[in-house]
C-alpha positions, -999 to +999 in steps of 0.1 A: -659+528-411-628+525-425-605+560-435-601+568-469-567+590-468-551+613-494-513+602-495-502+635-485-528+634-450-514+595-444-484+610-427-495+598-393-496+564-404-459+561-399-459+573-366-467+537-346-487+537-314-464+535-287-465+499-270-459+518-235-429+494-231-415+511-207-443+507-185-444+472-191-405+468-184-415+486-147-441+456-144-421+428-152-387+434-142-394+423-103-409+392-117-377+384-139-354+395-110-378+373-087-377+339-109-342+346-113-336+344-073-360+321-063-368+296-088-396+275-093-410+291-058-415+326-077-423+307-106-457+288-089-464+320-075-468+338-102-486+313-126-511+309-098-515+342-097-515+351-134-527+321-152-551+308-124-524+272-123-534+251-099-510+225-101-481+212-080-455+216-110-455+236-141-441+207-162-465+189-183-453+152-183-456+133-203-473+152-230-505+135-238-534+147-265-542+132-297-546+149-329-582+146-346-578+128-383-589+162-401-567+185-382-538+159-381-540+158-422-540+195-419-509+200-398-492+170-418-493+193-451-483+227-432-455+209-415-436+197-445-444+228-461-427+245-432-398+218-428-391+220-468-390+258-464-366+256-428-343+234-447-337+262-474-327+287-448-301+268-434-264+280-438-243+256-454-207+247-443-183+251-471-145+259-475-128+277-501-086+269-510-074+302-520-039+301-544-021+319-520-022+291-488-049+302-473-082+279-466-109+295-453-146+284-442-171+284-422-187+253-398-226+255-385-236+237-355-272+238-338-277+255-304-281+231-278-313+241-265-344+265-272-380+277-256-411+287-277-434+308-263-470+299-273-499+323-268-531+308-253-553+337-248-580+350-267-571+324-298-546+296-288-524+292-315-511+254-325-500+272-358-474+292-338-461+258-323-457+246-356-434+277-366-414+282-336-405+243-333-399+228-367-369+255-378-351+246-344-358+209-353-342+212-387-314+229-374-308+202-351-316+214-318-318+188-293-338+205-264-373+224-274-389+238-247-429+249-248-442+273-226-478+277-228-505+287-198-534+269-210-529+249-239-559+237-258-562+201-268-552+209-302-515+225-289-506+196-264-516+167-291-494+191-317-464+188-288-465+158-287-465+147-324-439+173-328-414+157-302-416+182-281-388+175-254-406+193-226-435+216-220-445+241-194-477+255-181-463+286-180-469+320-196-461+356-193-427+373-179-426+345-155-424+322-185-395+343-201-374+346-167-377+306-163-368+300-199-340+323-198-322+319-163-334+282-156-352+271-125-353+235-109-378+225-134-373+243-165-342+237-183-321+273-194-323+277-232-303+294-256-329+314-276-364+322-267-389+326-298-428+329-305-452+361-302-468+373-268-487+405-251-469+435-243-457+420-210-438+393-226-422+414-254-406+438-223-396+406-206-381+392-237-361+428-245-350+428-207-336+394-208-321+399-242-280+392-235-290+367-210-305+343-243-311+352-276-345+361-286-360+364-318-372+402-315-400+424-297-426+419-314-457+444-311-491+443-326-496+428-362-500+446-395-504+442-432-498+462-459-517+458-493-507+475-529-530+470-554-538+492-584-570+468-588-582+436-574-610+422-561-625+441-532-641+415-519-608+393-515-589+428-507-615+432-476-611+400-465-572+401-465-574+434-442-597+416-421-580+388-417-557+407-402-579+430-380-595+400-361-560+393-348-562+423-318-580+457-314-541+468-318-539+455-352-533+475-384-543+469-422-536+494-444-546+495-481-528+513-509-539+522-540-538+545-572-574+532-574-604+559-560-628+536-570-612+507-556-609+523-524-644+529-520-656+492-530-632+478-506-643+500-478-681+493-487-670+456-488-653+460-455-687+471-439-707+441-456-683+411-444-678+422-405-717+422-408-713+388-409-678+379-393-679+361-351-650+384-344-659+414-356-661+424-321-624+424-324-619+432-359-640+464-362-622+486-335-584+476-351-603+488-386-616+518-375-590+532-354-560+517-371-572+509-410-567+527-437-570+530-476-545+554-486-551+567-527-516+572-540-504+592-573-487+561-585-472+526-575-438+541-567-451+560-538-468+535-529-436+514-524-418+546-509-447+546-481-445+506-475-406+508-469-409+537-446-436+519-425-418+484-427-449+462-424-446+428-412-471+418-443-467+436-473-493+419-506-484+428-538-509+427-562-486+435-588-456+411-584-428+432-606-430+455-577-408+429-559-378+446-566-384+480-547-391+464-513-364+473-491-384+466-461-407+438-452-408+412-424-427+387-456-442+394-491-474+377-508-469+380-544-497+382-562-540+380-556-536+340-553-512+346-521-532+357-494-516+361-460-537+336-445-521+310-465-491+318-452-495+322-416-507+285-416-497+263-442-473+275-474-441+269-457-426+303-450-428+314-410-453+331-398-431+346-367-423+379-382-410+413-371-433+442-363-433+477-356-406+488-378-383+459-373-385+448-405-358+470-410-334+453-392-342+412-405-368+391-417-388+363-399-377+335-376-358+308-396-337+276-389-305+299-393-319+313-362-310+281-344-277+274-354-241+294-349-221+299-380-184+294-369-157+305-390-124+285-398-091+295-411-063+278-420-026+293-433+001+276-453+035+288-445+032+311-478+002+323-466+010+336-434+046+351-449+025+370-476+004+383-446+032+393-425+040+424-435+003+436-431-002+419-399+025+434-382+021+470-392-015+467-382-007+454-346+024+479-342-002+511-353-023+499-326+006+491-296-003+455-301+035+444-300+031+407-292+006+403-318+033+416-341+058+396-327+038+361-329+037+362-366+075+371-367+085+345-345+070+320-370+099+328-396+127+326-375 
């Protein structure tokens, strides 16, 4: 049974479970170093050891597979919505001419390559392939690499449908190392994105700086804030999150004690028929909670402190109070599952409090915004005193002279 807590007893929920990343880092660090040094030879050894791989090369060539008609129809709708939203997120090139003679602006250039880690453990996730690849394609990335240790038929067919340029049957820390450093078979990429287990997360943390990453992800999570609502819907949304992983968390914040009781009862009813209850029940019982709050303002304070991956607000007027969240779902007819698959925004989102720092994966993650400046003579003359004074205050005489020499 899920816990029902008063808000004054809910502070432990803000202290997230440690991911044991340090332990995982110790495990994966030698793997990263080995793949860096020995390339394909090390990659194949680890693929055989950890993934049960039996082939001679991890490269899937050509990428085969088809899509069943119903699956393809679903993919087409989801892909178009994801693509449409990704276009909205792209930074724009623009220039401004100022009266003093400065012309300032920015150009936008895509990364040359990216790597998409696609999980294939308990649940193969073709939807994650859509979320990883489409924003990169919208951004103009030419080389798209997919790492998936045991791809399903749908994942292979979808990779072909998307036009992925490289597909590799590899997973774990060895896949992250191959994408970060490059091997004889795997090209080095500019950014690695996509969720994975704790060893994938640890590997991404350790290679950050060698190549770009999205973020270090932890267990998935949702916070629902509702003063009133349909308990069946709320319970279903909590279980949709809980079935991902026994470490997932689903929290309801409500001002209504009767609603809290109804949701708790509904969770038990739905768990009784849920095929994934073996995962969802321990998630609900160990990490889930229903928290009774005095008012919705306190609920928003709690949510912002937690910085949840997913935030569902049954009252859309609360949006202005959101400071920290990976993605927001407004109103009772906006279930998080719709965002997981087909509504448009990306489902690769920051977890474990990282929503304090950034939002979800977007097309903007796959471009560089490069500043451009052009100065007319009158503009440089107007800046001369400021530049030379600041340069000499820093002891950088050549900086000052490089401006002064242009007025001689």
